[in-house]
DRENDO-1510 file (C-alpha; in Angstrom, 1 decimal, always signed):
<recs>
REC; n; res; u; v; w
REC; 1; MET; +40.3; -26.8; +2.8 .
REC; 2; THR; +40.8; -25.5; +6.4 .
REC; 3; THR; +38.4; -24.8; +9.2 .
REC; 4; PRO; +39.1; -21.1; +9.4 .
REC; 5; MET; +38.4; -20.8; +5.6 .
REC; 6; LEU; +35.1; -22.6; +6.0 .
REC; 7; ILE; +34.1; -20.4; +8.9 .
REC; 8; GLN; +34.9; -17.3; +6.9 .
REC; 9; LEU; +32.9; -18.5; +3.9 .
REC; 10; GLY; +30.0; -19.4; +6.2 .
REC; 11; SER; +30.2; -15.9; +7.7 .
REC; 12; MET; +29.8; -14.4; +4.2 .
REC; 13; GLY; +26.7; -16.5; +3.6 .
REC; 14; LEU; +25.3; -15.5; +6.9 .
REC; 15; LEU; +25.9; -11.9; +6.1 .
REC; 16; VAL; +24.0; -12.1; +2.9 .
REC; 17; ALA; +21.1; -13.9; +4.7 .
REC; 18; LEU; +21.2; -11.4; +7.5 .
REC; 19; LEU; +20.4; -8.6; +5.0 .
REC; 20; ALA; +17.4; -10.6; +3.8 .
REC; 21; PHE; +16.3; -11.2; +7.4 .
REC; 22; CYS; +16.5; -7.4; +8.0 .
REC; 23; VAL; +14.2; -6.8; +5.0 .
REC; 24; VAL; +11.7; -9.3; +6.4 .
REC; 25; TRP; +11.9; -7.8; +9.9 .
REC; 26; VAL; +11.2; -4.2; +8.9 .
REC; 27; SER; +8.5; -5.2; +6.5 .
REC; 28; SER; +4.9; -4.2; +7.3 .
REC; 29; ASP; +3.7; -7.6; +6.2 .
REC; 30; THR; +2.3; -9.3; +9.3 .
REC; 31; ASP; +3.0; -12.8; +7.9 .
REC; 32; LYS; +6.8; -12.8; +8.2 .
REC; 33; TYR; +7.1; -16.4; +7.0 .
REC; 34; ARG; +5.4; -15.5; +3.8 .
REC; 35; LYS; +7.6; -12.5; +3.4 .
REC; 36; LEU; +10.7; -14.6; +4.0 .
REC; 37; VAL; +9.6; -17.0; +1.3 .
REC; 38; TRP; +9.2; -14.2; -1.3 .
REC; 39; VAL; +12.5; -12.6; -0.3 .
REC; 40; THR; +14.2; -15.9; -0.7 .
REC; 41; LEU; +12.5; -16.3; -4.1 .
REC; 42; PHE; +13.7; -12.8; -5.1 .
REC; 43; LEU; +17.3; -13.6; -4.1 .
REC; 44; THR; +17.2; -16.9; -5.9 .
REC; 45; PHE; +16.1; -15.1; -9.1 .
REC; 46; ASP; +18.9; -12.6; -8.7 .
REC; 47; LEU; +21.3; -15.5; -8.1 .
REC; 48; ILE; +20.3; -17.1; -11.4 .
REC; 49; MET; +20.8; -13.8; -13.2 .
REC; 50; PHE; +24.2; -13.4; -11.6 .
REC; 51; GLY; +25.0; -17.0; -12.4 .
REC; 52; ALA; +24.3; -16.2; -16.1 .
REC; 53; PHE; +26.6; -13.1; -15.8 .
REC; 54; THR; +29.3; -15.4; -14.3 .
REC; 55; ARG; +29.0; -17.9; -17.1 .
REC; 56; LEU; +28.7; -15.3; -19.9 .
REC; 57; THR; +31.8; -13.4; -18.7 .
REC; 58; ASP; +33.7; -16.7; -18.6 .
REC; 59; SER; +34.2; -16.4; -14.9 .
REC; 60; GLY; +33.2; -19.9; -13.9 .
REC; 61; LEU; +36.9; -20.8; -13.3 .
REC; 62; GLY; +37.8; -17.4; -11.9 .
REC; 63; CYS; +38.7; -19.4; -8.7 .
REC; 64; PRO; +39.8; -22.8; -10.0 .
REC; 65; ASP; +39.2; -24.6; -6.7 .
REC; 66; TRP; +36.1; -25.0; -4.5 .
REC; 67; PRO; +34.6; -23.7; -2.2 .
REC; 68; GLY; +37.3; -21.1; -1.6 .
REC; 69; CYS; +39.8; -19.4; -3.9 .
REC; 70; TYR; +43.3; -20.9; -3.9 .
REC; 71; GLY; +42.5; -22.2; -0.5 .
REC; 72; HIS; +41.3; -18.8; +0.8 .
REC; 73; SER; +37.9; -17.4; +1.6 .
REC; 74; ASN; +38.1; -14.4; -0.7 .
REC; 75; PRO; +40.2; -13.1; -3.7 .
REC; 76; LEU; +42.0; -10.5; -1.5 .
REC; 77; GLN; +43.8; -13.2; +0.4 .
REC; 78; ALA; +44.4; -15.1; -2.8 .
REC; 79; HIS; +45.6; -12.0; -4.7 .
REC; 80; GLU; +49.2; -13.3; -5.2 .
REC; 81; HIS; +48.0; -16.6; -6.8 .
REC; 82; ILE; +45.4; -14.8; -9.0 .
REC; 83; SER; +47.9; -12.2; -10.2 .
REC; 84; ALA; +50.4; -14.8; -11.1 .
REC; 85; ALA; +47.8; -16.7; -13.1 .
REC; 86; GLN; +46.7; -13.5; -14.8 .
REC; 87; GLU; +50.2; -12.5; -15.7 .
REC; 88; ALA; +50.9; -15.9; -17.2 .
REC; 89; MET; +47.6; -15.8; -19.2 .
REC; 90; PRO; +46.1; -12.3; -19.3 .
REC; 91; THR; +43.0; -13.4; -21.3 .
REC; 92; GLY; +42.7; -16.8; -19.5 .
REC; 93; PRO; +40.0; -18.0; -17.1 .
REC; 94; VAL; +41.7; -16.6; -14.0 .
REC; 95; THR; +41.9; -12.9; -13.5 .
REC; 96; VAL; +41.2; -10.6; -10.5 .
REC; 97; MET; +37.9; -9.5; -11.9 .
REC; 98; LYS; +36.7; -13.0; -12.8 .
REC; 99; ALA; +37.8; -14.2; -9.3 .
REC; 100; TRP; +35.6; -11.6; -7.6 .
REC; 101; ILE; +32.7; -12.4; -9.9 .
REC; 102; GLU; +32.9; -16.1; -9.2 .
REC; 103; MET; +33.3; -15.7; -5.4 .
REC; 104; THR; +30.4; -13.2; -5.2 .
REC; 105; HIS; +28.2; -15.7; -6.9 .
REC; 106; ARG; +29.3; -18.3; -4.3 .
REC; 107; TYR; +28.6; -15.9; -1.4 .
REC; 108; PHE; +25.0; -15.3; -2.7 .
REC; 109; ALA; +24.5; -19.0; -3.2 .
REC; 110; MET; +25.5; -19.7; +0.4 .
REC; 111; GLY; +23.1; -16.9; +1.5 .
REC; 112; VAL; +20.2; -18.5; -0.3 .
REC; 113; GLY; +21.1; -21.8; +1.3 .
REC; 114; VAL; +21.0; -20.2; +4.8 .
REC; 115; LEU; +17.5; -18.7; +4.0 .
REC; 116; ILE; +16.2; -22.1; +2.9 .
REC; 117; ILE; +17.5; -23.7; +6.1 .
REC; 118; ALA; +15.6; -20.9; +8.0 .
REC; 119; LEU; +12.4; -21.7; +6.1 .
REC; 120; MET; +12.8; -25.4; +6.9 .
REC; 121; ALA; +13.5; -24.7; +10.6 .
REC; 122; ILE; +10.6; -22.3; +11.0 .
REC; 123; ALA; +8.2; -24.7; +9.3 .
REC; 124; TRP; +9.3; -27.6; +11.5 .
REC; 125; MET; +9.0; -25.5; +14.7 .
REC; 126; ARG; +5.5; -24.4; +13.8 .
REC; 127; TRP; +4.6; -28.0; +13.0 .
REC; 128; PHE; +5.8; -29.3; +16.4 .
REC; 129; LYS; +4.2; -26.4; +18.2 .
REC; 130; ALA; +0.8; -27.1; +16.5 .
REC; 131; ARG; +1.2; -30.8; +17.3 .
REC; 132; LYS; +1.8; -30.2; +21.0 .
REC; 133; SER; -1.1; -27.8; +21.3 .
REC; 134; ALA; -3.5; -30.0; +19.4 .
REC; 135; VAL; -4.3; -27.0; +17.2 .
REC; 136; PRO; -5.4; -27.9; +13.6 .
REC; 137; GLN; -2.3; -27.6; +11.4 .
REC; 138; ASP; -2.3; -25.1; +8.6 .
REC; 139; SER; -1.1; -26.8; +5.4 .
REC; 140; LYS; +0.8; -23.7; +4.5 .
REC; 141; PHE; +3.3; -24.6; +7.1 .
REC; 142; SER; +3.8; -28.2; +6.3 .
REC; 143; PRO; +7.5; -28.8; +6.9 .
REC; 144; TRP; +7.9; -31.4; +4.2 .
REC; 145; PHE; +8.1; -29.1; +1.2 .
REC; 146; PRO; +10.8; -26.8; +2.8 .
REC; 147; THR; +12.7; -30.0; +3.7 .
REC; 148; TRP; +12.7; -31.0; +0.1 .
REC; 149; LEU; +13.9; -27.5; -0.8 .
REC; 150; PHE; +16.8; -28.0; +1.7 .
REC; 151; LEU; +17.8; -31.4; +0.1 .
REC; 152; PHE; +17.5; -29.8; -3.3 .
REC; 153; VAL; +19.7; -26.9; -2.5 .
REC; 154; CYS; +22.4; -29.3; -1.2 .
REC; 155; LEU; +22.2; -31.1; -4.5 .
REC; 156; GLN; +22.5; -27.8; -6.3 .
REC; 157; GLY; +25.6; -27.0; -4.2 .
REC; 158; ALA; +27.2; -30.3; -5.2 .
REC; 159; PHE; +26.7; -29.5; -8.9 .
REC; 160; GLY; +28.2; -26.1; -8.3 .
REC; 161; ALA; +31.3; -27.7; -6.9 .
REC; 162; TRP; +31.4; -30.2; -9.8 .
REC; 163; THR; +31.1; -27.3; -12.3 .
REC; 164; VAL; +34.5; -26.1; -11.1 .
REC; 165; THR; +36.2; -29.4; -10.4 .
REC; 166; GLN; +35.1; -30.8; -13.8 .
REC; 167; LYS; +36.4; -27.7; -15.6 .
REC; 168; LEU; +33.1; -26.4; -16.9 .
REC; 169; GLN; +32.0; -29.7; -18.5 .
REC; 170; PRO; +28.9; -28.7; -20.5 .
REC; 171; VAL; +26.6; -31.4; -19.2 .
REC; 172; ILE; +27.5; -30.5; -15.6 .
REC; 173; VAL; +27.1; -26.7; -16.1 .
REC; 174; THR; +23.8; -27.2; -17.9 .
REC; 175; THR; +22.5; -29.4; -15.1 .
REC; 176; HIS; +23.6; -26.8; -12.6 .
REC; 177; LEU; +21.5; -24.2; -14.5 .
REC; 178; LEU; +18.5; -26.5; -14.6 .
REC; 179; LEU; +18.7; -27.3; -10.9 .
REC; 180; GLY; +18.9; -23.6; -10.1 .
REC; 181; LEU; +15.8; -22.9; -12.2 .
REC; 182; THR; +14.0; -25.9; -10.5 .
REC; 183; LEU; +14.8; -24.4; -7.2 .
REC; 184; LEU; +13.2; -21.1; -8.4 .
REC; 185; ALA; +10.1; -23.1; -9.5 .
REC; 186; MET; +9.8; -24.8; -6.1 .
REC; 187; LEU; +10.1; -21.5; -4.3 .
REC; 188; THR; +7.5; -20.0; -6.6 .
REC; 189; TRP; +5.1; -22.9; -5.7 .
REC; 190; LEU; +5.8; -22.4; -2.0 .
REC; 191; GLY; +5.3; -18.7; -2.3 .
REC; 192; ALA; +2.0; -19.3; -4.1 .
REC; 193; ARG; +0.8; -21.5; -1.2 .
REC; 194; GLN; +1.5; -18.7; +1.3 .
REC; 195; SER; -0.4; -16.1; -0.6 .
REC; 196; GLY; -4.1; -15.4; -1.2 .
REC; 197; HIS; -5.4; -15.6; -4.7 .
REC; 198; ALA; -8.5; -14.3; -6.5 .
REC; 199; PRO; -11.2; -16.9; -7.2 .
REC; 200; VAL; -10.5; -18.9; -10.3 .
REC; 201; ALA; -13.3; -19.7; -12.8 .
REC; 202; ALA; -14.4; -23.4; -13.2 .
REC; 203; SER; -13.2; -23.3; -16.8 .
REC; 204; ALA; -9.6; -23.0; -15.6 .
REC; 205; ALA; -9.8; -26.8; -14.9 .
REC; 206; GLY; -9.5; -27.2; -18.7 .
REC; 207; LEU; -6.1; -25.5; -18.6 .
REC; 208; VAL; -4.5; -27.9; -16.1 .
REC; 209; LYS; -2.9; -30.2; -18.8 .
REC; 210; PRO; -2.1; -27.3; -21.3 .
REC; 211; ALA; -0.4; -25.4; -18.5 .
REC; 212; LEU; +1.7; -28.4; -17.5 .
REC; 213; ALA; +2.6; -29.0; -21.2 .
REC; 214; GLY; +3.7; -25.3; -21.5 .
REC; 215; LEU; +5.9; -25.7; -18.5 .
REC; 216; LEU; +7.5; -28.9; -19.8 .
REC; 217; LEU; +8.1; -27.3; -23.2 .
REC; 218; LEU; +9.7; -24.3; -21.6 .
REC; 219; ILE; +12.0; -26.5; -19.5 .
REC; 220; LEU; +13.2; -28.3; -22.6 .
REC; 221; GLN; +13.8; -25.0; -24.3 .
REC; 222; ILE; +15.8; -23.7; -21.3 .
REC; 223; ALA; +17.8; -26.9; -21.4 .
REC; 224; LEU; +18.6; -26.3; -25.1 .
REC; 225; GLY; +19.5; -22.6; -24.2 .
REC; 226; GLY; +21.8; -23.8; -21.4 .
REC; 227; TRP; +23.4; -26.2; -23.9 .
REC; 228; VAL; +24.0; -23.3; -26.3 .
REC; 229; SER; +25.5; -21.1; -23.5 .
REC; 230; THR; +27.7; -23.8; -22.0 .
REC; 231; ASN; +29.1; -24.8; -25.4 .
REC; 232; TYR; +29.6; -21.1; -26.4 .
REC; 233; ALA; +27.4; -21.6; -29.5 .
REC; 234; ALA; +25.5; -18.3; -29.2 .
REC; 235; LEU; +27.3; -16.9; -32.3 .
REC; 236; ALA; +27.3; -20.0; -34.4 .
REC; 237; CYS; +24.5; -18.4; -36.5 .
REC; 238; THR; +24.8; -14.7; -37.0 .
REC; 239; ASP; +22.0; -14.2; -39.5 .
REC; 240; PHE; +18.2; -14.5; -39.2 .
REC; 241; PRO; +15.9; -16.1; -40.1 .
REC; 242; THR; +18.4; -18.2; -42.1 .
REC; 243; CYS; +21.6; -19.6; -40.6 .
REC; 244; HIS; +24.7; -19.2; -42.8 .
REC; 245; GLY; +22.3; -18.2; -45.6 .
REC; 246; ALA; +20.3; -21.4; -45.4 .
REC; 247; LEU; +17.2; -22.7; -43.6 .
REC; 248; LEU; +19.0; -26.0; -43.1 .
REC; 249; PRO; +22.8; -25.3; -42.8 .
REC; 250; GLN; +25.4; -28.0; -42.5 .
REC; 251; MET; +25.1; -29.4; -39.0 .
REC; 252; ASP; +26.7; -32.2; -36.9 .
REC; 253; PHE; +24.0; -33.3; -34.4 .
REC; 254; ALA; +25.8; -36.4; -33.3 .
REC; 255; ASN; +28.8; -34.5; -31.8 .
REC; 256; GLY; +26.9; -31.4; -30.9 .
REC; 257; PHE; +24.5; -33.3; -28.6 .
REC; 258; THR; +26.9; -35.9; -27.2 .
REC; 259; LEU; +26.4; -35.1; -23.5 .
REC; 260; TRP; +29.4; -36.6; -21.8 .
REC; 261; ARG; +32.4; -34.8; -23.2 .
REC; 262; HIS; +34.8; -32.0; -22.3 .
REC; 263; LEU; +34.2; -28.4; -23.2 .
REC; 264; GLY; +35.0; -27.7; -26.8 .
REC; 265; MET; +35.8; -31.4; -27.5 .
REC; 266; THR; +34.1; -34.4; -28.9 .
REC; 267; ALA; +33.7; -37.6; -27.0 .
REC; 268; ASP; +36.8; -38.9; -28.9 .
REC; 269; GLY; +38.9; -36.0; -27.8 .
REC; 270; GLU; +38.9; -34.1; -31.1 .
REC; 271; PHE; +38.1; -30.4; -31.3 .
REC; 272; LEU; +34.3; -29.8; -31.6 .
REC; 273; SER; +33.5; -28.7; -35.2 .
REC; 274; PHE; +31.7; -25.5; -36.2 .
REC; 275; GLN; +29.0; -27.7; -37.7 .
REC; 276; ALA; +28.4; -29.1; -34.2 .
REC; 277; LEU; +28.0; -25.7; -32.7 .
REC; 278; THR; +25.7; -24.7; -35.6 .
REC; 279; ALA; +23.5; -27.7; -34.8 .
REC; 280; ILE; +23.3; -26.7; -31.1 .
REC; 281; HIS; +22.3; -23.1; -32.0 .
REC; 282; TRP; +19.9; -24.0; -34.8 .
REC; 283; THR; +18.0; -26.5; -32.6 .
REC; 284; HIS; +17.5; -23.9; -29.8 .
REC; 285; ARG; +16.5; -21.3; -32.2 .
REC; 286; SER; +14.0; -23.5; -34.1 .
REC; 287; PHE; +12.4; -25.0; -31.0 .
REC; 288; ALA; +11.9; -21.4; -29.6 .
REC; 289; PHE; +9.2; -20.8; -32.1 .
REC; 290; VAL; +7.3; -23.9; -31.0 .
REC; 291; VAL; +7.5; -22.7; -27.4 .
REC; 292; ILE; +6.5; -19.1; -28.2 .
REC; 293; ALA; +3.5; -20.2; -30.2 .
REC; 294; PHE; +2.3; -22.5; -27.5 .
REC; 295; VAL; +2.8; -20.0; -24.7 .
REC; 296; VAL; +1.1; -17.3; -26.6 .
REC; 297; TRP; -1.9; -19.6; -27.2 .
REC; 298; LEU; -1.9; -20.5; -23.5 .
REC; 299; ALA; -1.7; -16.9; -22.4 .
REC; 300; GLY; -4.7; -16.1; -24.7 .
REC; 301; LYS; -6.7; -18.8; -22.9 .
REC; 302; ALA; -5.6; -17.4; -19.5 .
REC; 303; LEU; -6.8; -13.9; -20.6 .
REC; 304; CYS; -10.3; -15.4; -21.2 .
REC; 305; THR; -10.4; -17.1; -17.8 .
REC; 306; GLU; -11.5; -15.4; -14.6 .
REC; 307; GLY; -8.7; -15.3; -12.1 .
REC; 308; LEU; -5.9; -15.9; -14.6 .
REC; 309; GLN; -6.0; -12.7; -16.6 .
REC; 310; LYS; -3.1; -11.0; -14.8 .
REC; 311; THR; -0.9; -14.1; -15.3 .
REC; 312; GLY; -1.9; -14.2; -19.0 .
REC; 313; ARG; -1.0; -10.6; -19.6 .
REC; 314; TRP; +2.4; -11.0; -18.0 .
REC; 315; LEU; +3.1; -14.1; -20.0 .
REC; 316; LEU; +2.4; -12.2; -23.2 .
REC; 317; ILE; +4.7; -9.3; -22.2 .
REC; 318; VAL; +7.6; -11.5; -21.1 .
REC; 319; VAL; +7.4; -13.9; -24.1 .
REC; 320; GLY; +7.5; -10.8; -26.3 .
REC; 321; LEU; +10.5; -9.4; -24.5 .
REC; 322; GLN; +12.2; -12.8; -24.6 .
REC; 323; LEU; +11.8; -13.0; -28.4 .
REC; 324; LEU; +13.2; -9.5; -28.7 .
REC; 325; THR; +16.3; -10.2; -26.5 .
REC; 326; GLY; +16.9; -13.5; -28.3 .
REC; 327; LEU; +16.9; -11.8; -31.7 .
REC; 328; SER; +19.0; -8.9; -30.3 .
REC; 329; THR; +21.8; -11.3; -29.3 .
REC; 330; ILE; +22.1; -12.3; -33.0 .
REC; 331; PHE; +21.8; -8.9; -34.7 .
REC; 332; LEU; +23.8; -7.0; -32.1 .
REC; 333; ASN; +26.6; -9.6; -31.8 .
REC; 334; TRP; +25.7; -11.0; -28.4 .
REC; 335; PRO; +26.0; -8.0; -26.1 .
REC; 336; LEU; +26.5; -9.0; -22.5 .
REC; 337; ALA; +23.6; -7.1; -20.9 .
REC; 338; ILE; +21.1; -8.4; -23.4 .
REC; 339; ALA; +22.4; -12.0; -23.1 .
REC; 340; VAL; +22.0; -11.8; -19.3 .
REC; 341; ALA; +18.5; -10.3; -19.7 .
REC; 342; HIS; +17.6; -13.2; -22.0 .
REC; 343; ASN; +18.6; -15.6; -19.2 .
REC; 344; GLY; +16.5; -13.6; -16.8 .
REC; 345; GLY; +13.5; -13.7; -19.2 .
REC; 346; ALA; +13.6; -17.5; -19.3 .
REC; 347; ALA; +13.6; -17.6; -15.4 .
REC; 348; LEU; +10.7; -15.1; -15.3 .
REC; 349; LEU; +8.7; -17.2; -17.9 .
REC; 350; LEU; +9.3; -20.3; -15.7 .
REC; 351; LEU; +8.1; -18.4; -12.6 .
REC; 352; LEU; +4.9; -17.3; -14.5 .
REC; 353; LEU; +4.1; -20.7; -15.8 .
REC; 354; VAL; +4.6; -22.3; -12.4 .
REC; 355; MET; +2.2; -19.7; -11.0 .
REC; 356; LEU; -0.3; -20.5; -13.8 .
REC; 357; ASN; +0.0; -24.2; -13.0 .
REC; 358; TYR; -0.7; -23.5; -9.4 .
REC; 359; LYS; -3.7; -21.3; -10.1 .
REC; 360; THR; -5.3; -23.7; -12.6 .
REC; 361; ARG; -5.3; -26.3; -9.7 .
REC; 362; LEU; -7.4; -23.9; -7.6 .
REC; 363; ALA; -10.3; -24.2; -10.0 .
REC; 364; PRO; -13.4; -26.1; -8.7 .
REC; 365; GLY; -13.2; -29.8; -9.2 .
REC; 366; VAL; -9.4; -29.9; -9.4 .
REC; 367; SER; -7.5; -31.2; -6.4 .
REC; 368; PRO; -4.8; -28.8; -5.2 .
REC; 369; VAL; -1.3; -30.1; -5.0 .
REC; 370; PHE; +1.0; -29.9; -1.9 .
REC; 371; GLY; -1.9; -28.9; +0.4 .
REC; 372; ALA; -5.1; -26.9; +0.4 .
REC; 373; PRO; -5.1; -23.3; -0.9 .
REC; 374; SER; -4.7; -20.5; +1.6 .
REC; 375; HIS; -7.4; -18.2; +0.2 .
REC; 376; PRO; -10.7; -18.7; +2.1 .
REC; 377; VAL; -12.9; -18.0; -0.9 .
REC; 378; ILE; -11.2; -20.7; -2.9 .
REC; 379; ALA; -11.2; -23.1; +0.0 .
REC; 380; ASP; -14.9; -22.7; +0.3 .
REC; 381; ARG; -15.4; -23.3; -3.4 .
REC; 382; LEU; -13.2; -26.4; -3.3 .
REC; 383; ASN; -14.8; -27.7; -0.1 .
REC; 384; PRO; -18.4; -26.4; +0.0 .
REC; 385; HIS; -20.1; -26.6; +3.4 .
REC; 386; PRO; -23.3; -28.7; +3.6 .
</recs>
């Protein structure tokens, strides 16, 4: 790892961030900070989608070192090493195409990191400015949440490095996926704080706990889906609704759900059995119906609640599409585009459930989390004037 390589890598991250800054600058939105939050959120969602593409194309080791590629900042400079690896193993983890996919993912990740640093810096500057001028501070610009975002993205970057250095160990890759989705959830909450919202009916207070339960169920299902993907168990069951012609096929849960082990191996160093892969796939598939049933019920409640109807409609649409893409990966033999879309659907469901959790906390009688809401109508309802 040399200083020139780090400077070149940093320049690529700055270039990605610069494109986002240009979008914010030319935007007609007068609140540039809010626009920057939503642009960062959009790029993080794209990064998660591209991360799924990287994983599903088996490009995670396209550059087998970190943060560069064979000690260089881009695959062009490392072309000789990559070509030699590809020639030695044409279908192996290192090819020219896989190297470019992996490095593009890293460039976008660095760009998102730069944007989050900018969000933190702007929030702290506004906080110090308000403190010096003795002007009442707007909770929307509290610097603490963007600071947590910065610390979190550093943790995510560390797991990105370990994903490579630990040779795609399933528990590391799955944790990397979950941290990326948690970052998306945190940015969604921050974006919700910056935006105005329609008044929410008092009955929404009754959805606070169900909305949180739905979010936790989805997180568990995403973790199971990540475990399927990182263990390459997507095609362990190719029929539906049965699996190998049975509702309860032969399965090895003990080895399938042993967390600390190498890819394709048991904790004892033996090859992972097909029964273990079946257990991984079957668990994710079965639990999906629990999550779908609960989210559909939750969406129905939201549709009947003033201020939550739009979120409820989108939840129904996305959960339907998610079911469709999930079944399509089975019947169509796991096409890449649909598999990536299935990952994106999970991220979109997470975004919607985070937004639903935020909105239910705007209902009268419910204390908002991470600061007061920005919409004046809701603020008046939460804090009525005497």
